[in-house]
C-alpha positions as CSV (number, residue, x, y, z in Angstrom):
1,M,74.9,82.2,157.1
2,P,74.6,85.3,159.5
3,S,75.3,88.6,157.9
4,P,78.4,90.5,158.9
5,D,78.9,93.4,160.8
6,F,81.0,96.3,160.6
7,L,83.8,94.9,163.1
8,Q,84.2,91.3,161.5
9,L,84.7,93.7,157.9
10,T,87.8,95.2,159.2
11,E,89.5,92.3,160.6
12,D,89.0,90.7,156.9
13,D,92.2,91.1,154.8
14,S,90.7,90.5,151.9
15,V,87.9,93.8,152.1
16,K,88.6,96.8,150.6
17,W,86.2,99.9,151.4
18,H,85.4,102.7,149.0
19,A,84.4,106.0,150.8
20,M,81.8,108.0,148.9
21,R,81.8,111.8,148.6
22,G,79.0,112.7,151.3
23,M,75.6,111.1,150.9
24,D,75.2,110.4,147.6
25,F,72.2,108.4,146.5
26,A,71.7,108.7,142.9
27,A,75.9,107.2,142.7
28,L,75.0,104.7,145.7
29,E,72.1,103.0,143.8
30,R,74.1,103.4,140.6
31,M,77.0,101.7,142.1
32,L,74.9,99.0,143.5
33,T,72.9,98.1,140.3
34,R,76.3,98.7,137.8
35,G,79.1,98.3,139.9
36,L,82.5,101.0,140.5
37,P,83.7,101.5,137.3
38,C,87.5,102.4,137.6
39,S,87.4,104.5,134.2
40,Y,85.5,107.5,135.3
41,Q,88.7,108.8,137.0
42,D,91.6,110.4,135.2
43,T,93.5,107.3,133.5
44,A,94.9,110.1,131.4
45,A,97.3,110.5,134.2
46,G,97.3,107.0,135.7
47,W,94.9,107.8,138.5
48,N,92.2,104.4,138.8
49,M,90.2,103.3,141.6
50,S,91.4,104.3,144.9
51,L,90.6,102.0,148.1
52,S,91.3,102.0,151.8
53,G,92.7,98.3,153.2
54,S,91.0,97.4,156.3
55,P,92.7,98.3,159.3
56,A,93.0,94.7,160.6
57,E,95.6,94.0,157.5
58,S,97.3,96.9,157.9
59,F,97.7,97.0,162.0
60,K,99.6,93.4,161.2
61,K,102.0,95.4,158.9
62,S,102.8,98.4,161.1
63,R,100.8,100.9,158.8
64,E,98.5,103.3,159.8
65,A,94.6,102.8,158.8
66,N,94.5,106.3,158.1
67,S,92.6,106.8,154.9
68,F,90.1,104.1,156.6
69,Y,90.2,106.8,159.6
70,F,89.5,109.9,157.3
71,Y,87.5,108.7,154.7
72,T,85.8,105.1,155.7
73,M,84.7,106.9,159.3
74,N,83.5,110.2,158.3
75,E,80.1,111.0,159.9
76,S,79.3,112.9,156.8
77,S,79.8,110.0,154.1
78,L,78.6,106.6,153.4
79,S,80.8,103.8,152.3
80,L,81.3,100.7,150.7
81,A,82.9,97.4,151.6
82,L,84.1,95.4,148.7
83,R,85.7,91.8,148.8
84,V,88.1,92.2,145.7
85,D,91.9,92.0,145.2
86,A,93.4,94.9,144.7
87,D,97.4,96.5,144.6
88,F,99.2,98.3,147.2
89,A,99.8,102.0,146.3
90,P,100.1,104.5,149.6
91,H,99.9,108.0,148.2
92,G,100.1,111.2,149.6
93,G,101.0,110.0,153.3
94,Y,98.3,107.7,153.3
95,Q,99.8,104.3,154.5
96,D,96.5,102.0,153.7
97,E,95.4,103.1,150.0
98,Y,95.2,100.1,147.4
99,H,94.2,101.1,143.9
100,T,92.5,98.6,141.4
101,R,92.7,99.0,137.5
102,T,89.5,96.7,136.7
103,D,85.9,97.4,137.2
104,I,84.2,96.2,140.5
105,E,81.3,94.2,139.9
106,P,78.1,94.9,142.4
107,S,78.3,91.4,143.4
108,R,81.5,92.6,145.3
109,I,79.6,94.8,147.7
110,L,79.0,93.5,151.3
111,G,77.6,96.3,153.0
112,I,77.3,100.3,153.2
113,A,79.0,101.5,156.4
114,I,77.3,104.4,158.0
115,H,78.0,106.0,161.4
116,D,75.4,104.6,163.8
117,K,74.5,107.8,165.0
118,T,74.0,109.3,161.2
119,A,71.9,106.2,160.5
120,R,69.5,107.2,163.2
121,S,69.5,111.1,162.1
122,R,66.5,112.9,159.8
123,L,67.2,112.8,156.3
124,S,66.4,116.1,155.7
125,D,68.1,117.5,158.3
126,M,71.8,116.2,157.2
127,R,74.0,118.8,155.6
128,P,77.5,116.9,154.9
129,D,80.5,118.6,155.9
130,I,82.8,117.7,152.9
131,S,85.7,119.6,151.2
132,P,84.1,120.9,147.7
133,N,84.4,119.1,144.2
134,L,86.0,120.3,141.5
135,P,83.5,122.1,138.8
136,R,82.9,119.8,136.5
137,R,82.4,117.0,139.4
138,C,79.9,119.6,141.1
139,L,77.7,119.3,137.5
140,D,78.3,115.7,137.5
141,Y,76.5,115.7,141.1
142,Q,73.9,117.9,140.1
143,E,73.2,116.5,136.7
144,R,72.7,112.9,138.1
145,S,70.9,113.9,141.2
146,V,68.1,115.6,138.9
147,A,68.1,112.4,136.9
148,W,67.7,110.2,139.7
149,V,65.1,112.4,141.0
150,A,63.1,112.2,137.4
151,E,63.4,108.4,137.3
152,T,62.4,108.0,140.8
153,F,59.9,110.4,141.8
154,G,58.7,111.8,138.7
155,Q,59.8,114.7,136.3
156,T,57.8,117.3,138.1
157,A,60.1,116.4,141.4
158,A,63.0,116.5,139.0
159,E,62.2,120.3,137.8
160,G,61.9,121.2,141.3
161,L,65.1,120.4,142.4
162,A,66.9,121.6,139.1
163,E,65.2,125.0,140.0
164,Q,66.7,124.9,143.6
165,L,70.3,124.0,142.1
166,H,70.1,126.7,139.5
167,A,72.7,129.0,141.5
168,Y,74.9,126.4,141.8
169,R,74.8,125.1,138.7
170,Q,75.3,128.6,137.2
171,K,78.7,128.7,139.3
172,S,79.9,124.9,138.6
173,E,79.6,126.5,134.7
174,D,81.4,129.3,135.2
175,G,84.3,127.4,136.1
176,H,84.2,128.5,139.9
177,E,84.1,125.9,142.9
178,L,81.6,125.9,145.6
179,T,82.2,127.1,149.0
180,R,82.2,124.3,151.5
181,E,79.2,125.9,152.5
182,E,77.9,125.9,149.5
183,N,78.3,122.4,148.8
184,S,76.9,121.3,151.8
185,Q,73.6,123.1,151.2
186,M,73.7,122.1,147.3
187,Q,73.9,118.2,149.1
188,Y,71.2,119.4,151.7
189,L,68.7,120.6,148.4
190,V,68.7,117.2,147.0
191,L,68.6,114.9,149.9
192,E,65.6,117.4,151.3
193,T,63.8,116.3,148.0
194,Y,64.3,112.8,148.6
195,A,63.1,113.1,152.1
196,S,59.7,115.0,151.0
197,H,59.2,111.6,148.7
198,L,60.3,108.9,150.9
199,R,58.3,110.6,153.7
200,G,54.9,110.1,151.8
201,R,56.2,106.4,150.6
202,I,56.8,105.4,154.5
203,G,54.4,107.4,156.6
204,R,56.8,109.2,158.7
205,E,60.2,111.4,159.0
206,P,62.7,109.5,157.1
207,T,66.0,108.7,158.7
208,V,69.6,108.2,156.8
209,G,69.1,104.2,157.4
210,D,65.9,104.5,155.7
211,A,67.4,106.0,152.7
212,V,70.0,103.8,152.8
213,N,67.7,100.6,152.9
214,E,65.2,101.9,150.2
215,A,68.5,101.7,148.0
216,I,69.4,98.3,148.8
217,V,65.6,97.0,148.5
218,R,65.2,99.1,144.9
219,T,68.5,97.6,143.5
220,G,66.9,94.0,144.7
221,H,70.0,93.5,147.2
222,T,68.3,92.7,150.5
223,D,70.1,89.3,150.6
224,T,73.5,90.5,150.1
225,V,74.5,93.7,150.7
226,S,73.9,95.0,154.8
227,I,74.0,98.1,156.4
228,L,77.3,98.3,158.5
229,P,76.6,100.7,161.5
230,W,80.1,101.9,163.5
231,N,80.3,103.8,166.3
232,A,82.6,106.3,168.4
233,E,84.1,103.6,169.9
234,A,84.9,102.0,167.0
235,K,86.8,105.0,165.4
236,S,88.3,105.6,168.9
237,R,89.8,102.1,168.7
238,I,91.1,102.5,165.4
239,G,92.5,106.2,166.0
240,S,94.6,104.7,169.1
241,Q,96.1,102.1,167.1
242,N,97.0,104.7,164.3
243,S,98.7,106.6,167.3
244,L,100.7,103.8,168.3
245,I,102.3,103.2,165.0
246,A,102.5,106.9,164.3
247,R,104.7,107.3,167.8
248,A,106.7,104.2,167.2
249,A,107.3,105.4,163.9
250,Y,107.9,108.5,165.0
251,A,110.7,107.4,167.6
252,R,112.2,104.9,165.2
253,S,112.6,108.1,162.7
254,A,114.4,110.1,165.9
255,Y,116.7,107.4,166.5
256,A,117.8,107.2,163.2
257,G,119.0,111.1,163.4
258,T,116.4,112.6,161.3
259,H,114.4,116.3,162.3
260,Q,111.8,115.3,159.1
261,S,108.3,115.4,160.9
262,Y,106.4,111.7,160.7
263,G,103.7,114.0,159.2
264,S,105.7,115.2,155.9
265,Y,106.2,111.3,155.3
266,G,103.9,109.3,157.4
267,G,100.8,110.7,157.0
268,G,98.3,112.9,158.7
269,Y,97.5,111.2,162.0
270,G,99.2,111.9,165.6
271,Y,102.3,113.2,164.4
272,A,101.6,114.5,161.1
273,G,102.8,118.3,161.6
274,T,100.6,119.3,158.9
275,H,97.3,120.9,158.8
276,Q,96.7,120.8,155.2
277,S,93.7,118.6,154.1
278,Y,93.7,115.3,152.8
279,A,92.7,117.0,149.2
280,M,95.4,119.3,149.5
281,L,98.2,116.6,149.9
282,R,96.1,114.7,147.2
283,H,93.8,114.5,143.6
284,D,90.7,113.6,145.0
285,Y,88.5,111.9,142.4
286,G,85.3,109.7,142.7
287,Y,81.4,109.0,143.5
288,G,80.4,112.7,144.9
289,G,82.1,115.0,141.9
290,G,82.0,113.1,139.0
291,Y,80.4,109.6,138.5
292,G,81.3,109.1,141.9
293,G,83.9,110.6,143.8
294,H,86.8,109.2,145.6
295,K,89.3,111.8,145.0
296,Q,90.4,115.0,143.0
297,G,89.0,115.0,140.1
298,T,86.5,115.4,142.7
299,G,88.1,115.5,146.1
300,R,88.2,111.6,147.4
301,G,85.6,112.1,145.2
302,G,84.0,110.6,146.8
303,R,86.8,109.2,148.0
């Protein structure tokens, strides 16, 4: 059976999507090996694994696929396509959110979504542009990345990376959040370390796509997990449909005689009426910060 492609999976109601925080290859390999635990998030506050529904399901129900648009289709991040059961749980104005209170097994991972231009870009040129994580999540990211480099490339490489990350670690240990620029530079240093060693392995300048493929191969998923490239046209198509749904909702709201902006309850796209970032609207936890990063704990902490 041929491997699914990105657009096919966006049409499949049984598929949910988990957006990572940036390009965290240590977390990616861990997820491919161990799955995605829901327990790493703030269970005391009732949070669990946050997922986006597939756009086709949202559109059939006249909902915007807005968390999918903003997080799965983020050029600076990787996302996972998962075949899982999950409960509909819109939050913070995002109408296509789902939660699961159970761990997700690696066998549920269908593919890794990535912007096609990003996939072709040199790994050493990448500077993921995402909002900084909470200090504890940043520490988790640094520690996870150093441990992964030690396991993959050896202790000398890990010690070199740890030295480069020292200033960021000190700031995180002091309880201070990194700036957006510092966060981007921190991830760049990890990716450059990865690129320098991957360069010797494959004999050329590695791309982000090469790095994703390496993760799939190293974790033994070459027959089960696909790389799912998407492009600007696909994002534009989903954005246009979101806009149509937002306008229809706005029209119904106006007809009902309310002056409340659609963005105040509909979330973020088109008539949002708000310039707040998603991270400001809600908690992020996830595979970018902590084990992961879906959202606050992190910021969709990845997501």
